[in-house]
C-alpha positions, 0 to 999 in steps of 0.5 A: 500500500502506498502512502497516498492511499491514507491521505485521499478519502475519495474513491478511485473513480472519483476524478472520472466521475467529476469530469462526467458531470452533466452540464446544460449550456446555452447557445453562448456556452454559458452554463445554466446549471451547475452540479451539486453533490448531495452524497456518494453517487447522487448529484442534483442540478441547481440553476444558476442565479441568472437562469433562475431569474430569467425563468421566474421573470418569464413566468411572472409575465416580465417583458423583454430584457437586455442582458449585460447592458453597457450604459455609459460610453467610455466606462466598463459599467454594465447592468445584468439586465435592462429594460429600455424606455424612450427617455430612461430605463430600469436596470436590474442587478443580481448582487452575488456574494452577499454573505461570503465577502463577494465583490459587492461587499468588499470595500473596492467593489462596494465603492465601484458599485456606488459610482456605477449606481450614482452615474445611472441615477444621474442618467435617469436610470432606476436601479433595482438590486436583487440578492442572488441567493434569494431570487423570488417573487418578493423581489421581482413583483415590484420591478414588474409593477414599476415597469407596467406603471411606466409603460402605461403612462 
């Protein structure tokens, strides 16, 4: 027996098993699902936050969205989703890493987000922020209601 067998607790075929995880991808080769291991030999698929948002958005009757919308010339600022109107728009940001010190909660990322949101406000863009761990009707219903109110005017 070699010394490595005491250190590694994974079964011998685990590397082959990890490489054979199924993934559903979009035409742009973005992963919509990622595997989550629940126990030996059992894997379930979870939707990514953006895929979950898009499915829920469509099921609630939300309108057409622009993805990764670049709203300021000369800046690299982008919104995850954007609804365009004649004079202004509504932007939707999925904020990830809320509990894990992700980019949006660290000081530099937080300051960059403040600059981005202030620039959007000065351009007349209304920004809705949704935590990516809690995408639900609680967050999406007010957005759809606001869009419907703006389009009816």
